[in-house]
C-alpha positions as CSV (number, residue, x, y, z in Angstrom):
1,M,137.2,83.2,86.1
2,I,138.0,86.6,84.6
3,T,141.4,86.6,82.7
4,L,143.5,89.5,81.4
5,T,142.5,88.4,77.9
6,D,138.8,88.8,78.8
7,I,139.5,92.3,80.2
8,A,141.4,93.3,77.1
9,Q,138.5,92.3,75.0
10,I,135.9,94.2,76.9
11,K,134.3,96.9,74.7
12,P,131.3,98.4,76.4
13,S,128.6,99.6,74.0
14,R,125.2,101.1,74.3
15,T,122.3,101.5,71.9
16,F,119.4,103.8,72.5
17,N,117.2,106.4,70.7
18,G,117.0,110.1,70.5
19,A,114.1,110.2,72.9
20,Y,116.3,108.8,75.6
21,I,118.6,111.8,75.3
22,V,115.7,114.3,75.3
23,L,114.1,112.7,78.3
24,D,117.4,112.5,80.1
25,L,118.1,116.2,79.6
26,I,114.7,117.0,81.2
27,Y,115.6,114.7,84.1
28,L,119.0,116.5,84.5
29,L,117.2,119.8,84.7
30,F,114.9,118.4,87.3
31,L,117.8,117.0,89.4
32,I,119.7,120.3,89.2
33,G,116.5,122.2,90.1
34,L,116.0,119.9,93.1
35,L,119.5,120.7,94.4
36,I,118.9,124.4,94.0
37,Y,115.5,124.2,95.8
38,Q,117.2,122.4,98.7
39,K,120.0,124.8,98.6
40,K,122.5,122.0,98.1
41,F,124.8,124.4,96.2
42,L,128.0,122.6,97.3
43,T,126.6,119.3,95.9
44,L,125.6,121.1,92.7
45,I,129.1,122.5,92.2
46,W,130.6,119.1,92.9
47,S,128.2,117.3,90.4
48,I,129.0,119.8,87.7
49,I,132.7,119.3,88.3
50,G,131.9,115.6,88.0
51,G,130.3,116.1,84.6
52,L,133.3,118.2,83.4
53,L,135.6,115.5,84.6
54,Y,133.7,112.8,82.7
55,L,133.8,115.0,79.6
56,G,137.6,115.5,79.9
57,V,138.1,111.8,80.2
58,D,135.5,110.7,77.5
59,F,136.2,113.4,74.9
60,G,139.7,114.5,75.8
61,I,141.3,111.1,76.5
62,F,139.1,108.4,75.0
63,Y,138.2,110.2,71.8
64,C,141.0,112.7,71.1
65,L,144.0,111.0,72.5
66,T,143.4,107.2,72.4
67,H,140.7,107.2,69.7
68,T,138.9,104.5,71.6
69,R,135.5,106.2,71.8
70,E,133.1,105.9,68.9
71,I,129.5,107.2,68.4
72,T,127.2,106.6,65.5
73,I,123.7,107.9,64.7
74,N,121.6,105.7,62.4
75,G,124.8,103.9,61.5
76,Q,126.7,107.0,60.5
77,L,129.9,107.8,62.4
78,L,129.8,111.3,63.9
79,D,132.4,113.9,63.2
80,T,134.4,115.6,66.0
81,T,131.8,118.2,66.7
82,G,129.1,115.6,66.9
83,H,131.2,113.5,69.3
84,F,131.8,116.5,71.5
85,F,128.1,117.5,71.9
86,T,127.0,114.0,72.3
87,L,129.7,113.3,74.9
88,L,128.8,116.6,76.6
89,W,125.3,115.3,77.3
90,F,126.7,111.8,77.9
91,S,129.2,113.0,80.5
92,F,126.7,115.1,82.4
93,S,124.1,112.3,82.1
94,Y,126.2,110.0,84.3
95,G,128.6,112.5,85.9
96,V,126.0,114.6,87.6
97,P,124.0,111.8,89.2
98,N,127.1,109.8,90.1
99,F,128.8,112.7,91.9
100,I,125.6,113.7,93.7
101,F,125.5,110.1,95.1
102,I,129.2,110.2,96.0
103,W,128.9,113.6,97.8
104,E,125.7,112.6,99.6
105,A,127.2,109.3,100.7
106,L,130.5,110.9,101.9
107,S,128.5,113.5,103.8
108,H,126.2,110.9,105.3
109,D,123.4,113.3,104.3
110,K,119.9,112.7,105.4
111,H,118.7,112.9,101.8
112,L,121.0,110.1,100.6
113,K,118.2,107.5,100.3
114,L,116.0,110.0,98.5
115,Y,118.6,110.8,95.8
116,T,119.6,107.1,95.5
117,L,115.9,106.3,94.8
118,I,115.6,109.2,92.3
119,I,118.8,108.3,90.5
120,V,118.5,104.5,90.3
121,G,114.7,104.7,89.6
122,W,115.4,107.0,86.6
123,W,118.0,104.7,85.1
124,L,115.6,101.8,85.4
125,V,112.6,103.5,83.8
126,V,114.1,105.8,81.2
127,P,114.7,103.1,78.7
128,T,111.0,102.1,78.8
129,L,109.9,105.8,78.6
130,S,112.2,106.3,75.6
131,Q,110.0,103.9,73.6
132,I,107.9,107.0,73.0
133,G,110.4,107.7,70.2
134,S,109.0,104.7,68.3
135,V,105.5,106.1,67.9
136,S,104.4,107.3,64.5
137,L,104.3,110.9,65.6
138,F,108.1,110.9,65.9
139,E,108.8,108.8,62.8
140,N,111.9,110.1,60.9
141,T,112.7,112.6,63.7
142,F,115.6,112.7,66.1
143,M,113.4,111.1,68.8
144,N,113.5,107.9,66.7
145,Y,117.2,108.0,65.7
146,V,119.3,105.1,66.8
147,V,122.4,106.1,68.7
148,T,125.2,103.7,69.4
149,T,128.3,104.4,71.6
150,S,131.2,102.1,72.1
151,R,134.6,102.3,73.9
152,Q,137.6,100.0,73.9
153,T,138.8,99.5,77.5
154,C,142.0,97.6,77.1
155,N,144.1,100.7,76.9
156,F,143.1,102.3,80.1
157,H,141.8,99.9,82.7
158,W,145.4,99.3,84.0
159,V,145.7,103.1,84.5
160,M,142.6,103.1,86.6
161,G,143.9,100.1,88.5
162,L,147.1,102.1,89.1
163,F,145.1,105.1,90.4
164,L,143.2,102.8,92.7
165,I,146.3,101.3,94.2
166,I,148.1,104.7,94.5
167,G,145.0,106.1,96.2
168,Y,144.2,103.3,98.7
169,T,147.7,102.2,99.6
170,P,148.9,105.4,101.5
171,L,145.6,105.6,103.3
172,I,145.9,102.0,104.4
173,V,149.5,102.5,105.5
174,Y,148.5,105.6,107.5
175,Y,145.7,103.8,109.2
176,L,147.9,100.9,110.2
177,T,150.9,102.9,111.4
178,K,149.8,106.4,112.4
179,D,146.2,106.0,113.6
180,Q,146.0,102.6,115.3
181,E,143.7,104.0,118.0
182,H,140.8,104.2,115.6
183,L,141.7,101.0,113.6
184,K,138.2,99.6,113.6
185,E,136.6,102.9,112.5
186,N,139.3,103.2,109.8
187,I,138.6,99.7,108.5
188,K,134.9,100.5,108.3
189,N,135.8,103.8,106.5
190,L,137.8,101.9,103.9
191,L,135.0,99.4,103.3
192,Y,132.6,102.3,103.1
193,L,134.7,104.1,100.5
194,N,134.9,100.8,98.4
195,L,131.1,100.4,98.8
196,I,130.5,103.9,97.5
197,G,132.9,103.5,94.6
198,I,131.5,100.1,93.5
199,L,127.8,101.0,93.9
200,T,128.2,104.3,92.0
201,Q,129.3,102.4,88.9
202,F,127.0,99.4,89.5
203,M,123.9,101.5,89.9
204,W,123.9,102.5,86.2
205,E,125.9,99.6,84.7
206,A,123.3,97.1,85.9
207,P,120.2,99.0,84.5
208,L,122.0,99.3,81.1
209,L,122.3,95.5,81.0
210,I,118.8,94.8,82.4
211,N,117.1,97.1,79.8
212,G,119.1,95.9,76.8
213,I,120.9,99.1,76.2
214,R,124.1,97.3,76.7
215,P,124.1,94.0,74.7
216,L,123.9,90.7,76.5
217,N,126.8,88.5,75.4
218,E,129.6,86.4,76.8
219,L,131.5,89.4,78.1
220,S,128.5,91.2,79.7
221,L,129.1,89.9,83.2
222,Q,132.9,90.6,83.0
223,T,132.1,94.2,81.8
224,L,129.7,94.7,84.8
225,I,132.1,93.3,87.4
226,V,135.3,94.9,86.1
227,N,133.8,98.3,85.5
228,S,132.0,98.3,88.9
229,L,135.2,97.3,90.8
230,I,137.6,99.6,89.1
231,E,136.2,102.6,87.3
232,T,134.6,104.9,89.8
233,N,136.4,103.2,92.7
234,S,139.8,104.3,91.3
235,G,139.0,107.9,92.3
236,M,137.3,107.3,95.6
237,V,140.2,108.1,97.9
238,Y,140.9,111.4,96.1
239,F,137.2,112.3,96.3
240,Y,137.2,111.4,100.0
241,L,140.2,113.6,100.7
242,L,138.8,116.5,98.7
243,H,135.4,116.2,100.5
244,K,137.2,116.1,103.8
245,F,139.3,119.2,103.0
246,V,136.3,121.2,101.8
247,T,133.8,120.2,104.6
248,K,136.2,119.9,107.5
249,K,139.2,122.1,106.9
250,R,137.2,124.9,105.2
251,A,134.0,124.2,107.1
252,I,131.8,125.1,104.0
253,N,128.1,124.3,104.4
254,E,125.8,123.0,101.6
255,D,124.4,126.5,101.1
256,L,128.0,127.8,100.7
257,T,128.0,129.6,104.1
258,I,131.2,129.2,106.2
259,N,131.2,128.2,109.8
260,H,133.4,130.5,112.0
């Protein structure tokens, strides 16, 4: 059973090498290029906003305000500039794929399965590919540097839980009181939003644990469950309403053309 004490002690950390960062930057360029090739400009804009949102939270809130984010390279704590540029990559590394998945899922897009496969597949294989950094060719280079990130969660999970409640409660009340004619459809929609929110987080949390980037310890399972249930899901209703506003009210297509 997960207790409040367990949640307060959760301190997610990750350890990887410089090759992981280099390979992931190449992957991000590929992902962005694929969106451009398919003229999914709306999804691209949304995913970039997602990366900036993650950066605002990770660097602005966790590092600057609460001082709960910490990054070291080869055991040396980075300065503010080092934290910013590392978190810039870090935020887009997860923000772009996460928000692509969210937008594609909310749109019920025909390419959802393709992007899910590309995103999850990459998170599963990149730790193995990054072992290239250990070969003698890259000895004493950035490719072989050991990067460790950690974050204390006890100061913010309750805030995310509050956002989750504030988001879902009015929607549930509206469905129960104002839109009873479509109750079954609305219940399915609520479940679908939860599924998207939980899966978005789980799809990269689980590979971190499986590949040993996140350490396996007595709190690993709690970290996986709590983060998956709360973190991305706390913003799902807001994402849903924004998506509905842009695609329905404004009738903007993926290639940014407007239906008249």
